[in-house]
N, C-alpha and C positions, 0 to 999 in steps of 0.2 A: 466382648472379650478380646477380639482382634484390635479394636481401638485402644483398649487399655494396654495391650502388649506393645503396640507401636509407641504409646506414650512413654513406656518404660525404656524403650530403645531410642528415644528421641535424640539423645546426645551422641549416638553412635553414627558410623558411616554406612549403616545398612541401606542398600538401594531402595529408593522409593519411600523412605521413612517419613517424609513430610506430606505424602499424598493424603494421609488421614487427617491432615489439618484443613483440608478443603471440603466444605460442606457439599459442594457439587459432586465431588468424586465419591464421597460416602453415600450420597443420595442416589447417584446413578448405580452404584454397586448394589445398594439396598434394593432398588427397584428390580434389577436383573435377578438378584438372588431370590427375592420373594416370588417372582414369576416362575423361575425354574423350579423352586420347591413346590409351588402349586401344581405345575404341569407334571413333574416327575412323580411326586408322592401322592398327588391327587388321585391318580388311577388306582394305586394300591389301597388308598383309604376307601375309595368307592367300592372296590371289590370286597374289602373287609366288611363294609356296611351291608353289602348284598348277602354275604355269608351269614351275617348276624340277623338277617331278615329285618333290617331297619328300613321298612318301607313306609312311604307317606300314606296316611289315611285320607281318602278322597271322598267328599260328599258330592252327590250328584246334583248339580245346580242347573243342569240343562244347557251347559256351555259346550260348544263344539270341541271335540278332541279331549275333553276334560277327563273322562273316565279311563282313557288310554294311559294316563299318568299314574294310575294306581300301582303301588308297589315300587315306584321310583325311590331309590335311597334318599333319605333326608339326613339332617344333622351335618350336611356338607360344610356348614360354617366352621367346623373343626379345621378344614383345609385352609380357610381364610385366616383363622386365628394363628395357626402354626406358622403360616407363611409370613405373617406380620411379626410375630414374636422372635423367631430365629434370626432374621437379619438385624433386627433392632438390638438384640442381645449381643450379637457379634460385632456390629459396626457402630452402634450408638454409644454416646457418652452416658454411662449409667449413673454418673454423679450429677447429671443435669436434672433439675427438679421438673422441668417440662417433660422430658422423656420418661421420668419415673411416673408422673401422673398419667401419661398416655398408656403406659404398660399396665398400670393399676386399673384404668378404665377398661382396657381390653379384656383382662382376666376377669374382672368383676362382672361386666355385662355378659361375657361369654359363659360364665358359670350360671347366671340366671337363665339365659337362653337354653343352655344344656339341660338344666333341671326341667324346664318347660317341655322340651322335646322328649326327654326321658319319660315323663309322666304320660304324655300322649301315646307313646309307643307301648308303655307298660300296660296301660288300661285300654288301648285300642280305641281311643276317641280323640276328638279335637279340643277337649277342654284344657288339658295340660295344667300348668301351674295357675293357681287362682290369681285373678287380676290384682287383688290387694297385695299379694306377695311380690308381684312384679313392680308395683308402684313403690312398695317399701324399698326394694332393691334400687330403683331409680332415684328415689329420694336420698338413700344412703350414699350413692355415688355423688349426687349433687352436693351433699354436705361435705364429703371428703374433699372434693375439688374446690368448692367455695371457701371452706374454712382454711384449707392449705394456702390458697391464694391470698387470703387475708393475713395469715400469721407467718408465712414463710418469708424470711429476709431476702431470699434469692429471687423472689418474684416482684420486680419493680418495673417502672417504665420511665421514659423521658419524654415529656410533653413537647409537641411541636408548636412553635410560635412564629408569627409573621413579624418581621422587623423592617424598618425603613433604612436603606443604605444612605448615609448622609452624603456620600460622594456621588454615587450614580443616581440617587433618588429612586432606586428600584426596590421592590419588595422582595426580601429574601426570607427563606425558611431556615430557622435554626432550632436546635433542640437544647433544652435546659442542660446546663453542665452537670448538675446533680440529679441523679435518679431519685424518684419519689415512690412511695408506696401509696397508691391511690386506687379506688374502685372506678377507674375511668374506662371508657370503652369508645369504640368508633361508631358514629352515627352519621347517616347520609344527609345531604342537603343543608349542612350547617357549616359556617365559616371555616372553623379549624377541624371539623369532623370529630370533635371530642365531646363526650357527655360524661359527667361525673355524677354517680349515684348519690353522692353526698349533697348535691344540690336539692334533692328531694326532701332532705331533712334539715336544710339550712335555717328553717324557721325556729329551730330549737336554740335557745340562748346558750346553753352549755356546749362549748365547742367539742369537747371530748365525747359527750353523749351524741351529738350530731354526727360525728365521725363514725362512732360505733354503729349507730342506726343506719348510716349510709352503707356500711359493709354488710349489715344484716339484710338490707334490701337487695344488695348484690347477690348474696348467698341464695335468697329466695328466687331471684331471677335465674340463677344457675340451675336450681332444682327444676323449675318450670321448663327451661330450655332442654335439659337432659330428658325429662319425661316426654315432652312433646315430640322431639326429634326421634327418640328411640321408638315410640309408639307409631309415629308416622312411617318410619322405615319398615316396621313390622307389618303394617297394613299394605305397604307398597309391594311387599314380597308375595305376589300372587301370580305373576307370569314369568316364564323362563327368561332370565337375564335382566328383568326389569329393575329390581332393587340393586343388583350388583353393578350394572352399567350406570345407573343414575348416581349411585354412591361414588363410583370412580370419577365421574365428571365433577361432582362437588369436591371430591378429594383433591383433584388437580387445582381447582380454584383456591382452595384453602392452602395448598402447598405454596402456590405463588404468593399469596398474601403473607404467609409465614416467612418466606424468604425476603420479601420486601420489608416487612416490619422488623426483621432481625438484622437488617443492614442499615447502618446509620446514614449512608450516602443515598440509597434508594428511598428510604423513608423520608429523608429531607426533601428529595426531589418531588415526591408525591404528596408531601405535606400531611403525613400520617405519623402517629406516635411510634417512637423507637422503643422496642422491647428487648433489652439485652438478654442473650441466652436463648431466645425463642427460635433462633435459626436452627437449633438442634431438631426442632419439630419437622424440618424438611426431610431429614433422614427417615423419620417415622412415616411421614406422608408418602414418601417414595415407596416404602415397603407396603403400605396400605394400598396404593394404586397398583403396584406390581402383583400383589396377592389377588386383587379383584380381576385384573386382566387375565391372570392364569386360571382363576376359578371360572371365568366366562368360557374358557375352552370346553368345559364340561357342563356348564349351566346354560349356555346359549340354546335356543330352540333347535331341536327337541332336547330338553335337558336330560342328562345322564344322572344328575344328582341335584337335589334341592338344598339350599342353605339352611332351611328351617329357622326356628327362632334362635338357635345357636348363632346363626349368622346375622339375621336381620336386626335383632335387638342389639347385638354387638356393634353393627355398623352405625346404627342411629346414635348409640352412646358415644362412639368414637368421634363421629362428626360433630356432635354437640360439644363435647369436652374440648376438642381441638379448636373450634371456633371461639369458645370461651377463653382459652389460654392465650390466643392471639388478639383478644379484645375485639372480636368481630361478631359477638352473639346477636347484636341488633341488626345485622345484615342477614341473619339466618332466615327470617320470613320470606325474603326474596330468593336467596340462594337455594333454600330447601323448600321452595313453594310447592313442588310436586308432592312432597311428603305431607305438607299441611293441607293441600287440597284433598288428598286421599283421606286424611283424618277428618276434615270438614264434611266430606261427602257422606261419611258414615254417621256423623253426629246429626247432620241435617235430615238424612233419610229416616233415622230412628225417631227424631223429634217430630217430624212432619207426620209420620205414620201414626204415632201415638195421639197427636193432636186431632187428626182427621177421624181416627177411630172413635175418639171421645165425642167429637162434635157431630159426625154423620153416622156413627155406628159401623163404619167401614173404613179400614185403614187404606190410605192412598200413599203413593210414592212420588218422590221428585225424580229419581233416576230409575232406570230399568233394574239396576242392581248395583250394590256397592260392595267394596271400595270402587272408586270411579273407573279403574281400568276394566273391571268386569262389565260395566255399562256398555262399553264399546264392543265387547265380545258377544253380547246377547242381541238377538233379533228383536225388532219392534213387534209388539203384540197389542192389538187394539182391545183385547179383553182385559189387559192389565192397565189400570188407570195410573198414569204417571205424568208429571209435568213435562219432562224431557224425554220424548219418545223417538228421538233420532240418534244415530242413523238407523234406518229401517232394517238394513242388512248388516249382519255381524262382520266386523273387521277382523282379518286374520291376526292371530296372536303375535306373530313376529313383526307385523307392520305396526301394531299398537306399541310394542316395545321400542322400536326404532324411532317412532314419532315422539314418544316420551323422552327418549335420549336427546332428540333434537331440541325439544322444549327446554330440557335441562341445560344444554349448551347455551341456549339463548339467555336463560336466567343467570348463568354464570357470567356471561359477558355483560349483562345489565348490572350485575352486582359491582363489577369493576368500574363501570361508567358512573355509578353513584358516588364513587370516591372523588370524582372530579367535578360533579355538579354540586355547587354550593353557593 
């Protein structure tokens, strides 16, 4: 709203009228506003949730300090969502297709998470929304994003190319003069860091059919990424501040990538594709990071509020869609490795338990408990047969969270390193 107002007054002598033209100014303001909203209104929302008796249902898993969390208000993801939406609506360019898609993703996944939490609280159990309905929602968002990127004339890219300077004989990076509509993405360890999904369908003789199939493969990848990251974030939300802090770290990395990819000079310097218009995503990312930092004020150990599925499903969906829009979805396995390890730990645990029960008549475990963060909380027990039975002593919750944050920072740094290793 404020951005639109400043655009209307652009030809006047109003003081500071051109400040809104700077992405860095709007991003900084967006970050500060989101954090203030989370800090100021977060307390009121928590008190309201307490009066509504919106308390978390805790199952006794034998973890230290676990049952003391019973009754802690949940659905705190509402704080995060509001703290993201308000700055973006005020300071964002609402005619920008990238900003529109991020706002749609936020509301879409927030609604699914809200319904999940609502059913848990209504029926006083941990079941919530059936898994198939969550998957349908995630697939729906993937279709919206993938098809929009396919059909929208505003979503284009300029491919980076290496050329030899005939005078200096040095290799220079240039971008194609004309933007193209192509299902290209960034991939590590390759000469120009570009991968085109149409290459997978190049064996088809009909060029139009090959192009269409290439886009369909891209849409399928979008659906898989949205579902995987969203579920991974949901599983990671098990300790105070773990999901929020990890997501903020990933958000910072994606914000930097969006800024670099949306700037023709920096993208040329780093030899990455230039995506016109994607710089607007930096304003959104700043609000996202500010909202999470503000939320951590109340969610850090010992938490005064849990984000619930309202928050965790939304965070995963946001990170997935953001990475897809800046054509970095193939870097997600490294950048969001914590989410995927949490996902994988549950899959392996369930699979191994069923296999050993069928083979030996007794179910055995790989980890003491999953998702993985609970494995470090639980003391080693010789009576429980599991492959990984260390550490023997439980690690304090706050220490586990900080160590996961440190790993997240390391993964973010390695993700940037892959852009230069080719």
